N, C-alpha and C positions, 0 to 999 in steps of 0.2 A: 414504468421505465424498464428497459431491457439492459441490465447491467453488462451482459456479455457484449452487446453492441457498443456500450459506452467505452469499454476498454479498447475495442477495435477502433474507436474514434479518438484514441489516445488518452482517455481518462485514466490517470494513474500510470501512464507509460513513460513519463519523464518528469524532471523537476518542474517544467512549465505546466504540465497537466496533472500534477499530483492531486490525489484525493485528500482534501482538507479534513482533518479531524477537528471538529468544532467543540472541544471540551477542554477544560483546564485540569481535569482529573486523569492521571496517568492510567489507573486501572480501567476506567471506562474507555479511555482512548485506545489502549492496547486491545481490549475486548472487541471494540468496534473494528479495528484493523483486521483481526482474524475473521470476524463475521463478514466483512466486505470481501475478503479473499475467497471465502467459501461461496459467497454469492456469485462472484465473477468466475471462479474456477472451482466448481463443486468437487472435482477430483484433482488434487495437486499434492506435491511434496515440497515443503520449504527446504531448500538446500543451503541457503545462506540468508541471514538477516543482519543488517547493520544500520547504524545511525550515522548520518553525514550532514554537513552543513553546506549550503549553497545560497549565495546572495543574502546573507544574514537570516536565513530560515533554516530550520532543522527538519530532516527527513528520515523516516524509517523506510529502508529499501528492502524488499523481499525478493530474493531470487528464487524462482520456483521451477520445478520440473513437472511437466504434464504427462499424462498417460501415453501420448504419441511420441514421447521422448523430446518434445520441444521444450526449450527453456526460455523463460521470459522474466522480466523484472516488473514489480509493481511499486510505485512510489506513493508514500503517504506524507503529507505535510503535518508534522507533529509540533510545530512551533507553539501552539496554544498550551500544550501541557509539558513539553520537554524541560526537564530540570526543575520542575515545580513540586 
């Protein structure tokens, strides 16, 4: 699977296409998020990270800056572990 193409196909690009973190352990979940960010964007800088709620689900949203100065957001559905 080509993760870079996945993000171009909207995987992680919005609430509707968020990358689902399938663990109920927050430490494992957070590590997974950073691992996936690194796979999708090997060179990036996280400029903002926040948790938000949408349609009774919880999301970690990473705003990142890329080497070409492009900025983008990556959404992770953290409902399985958030608050546990």
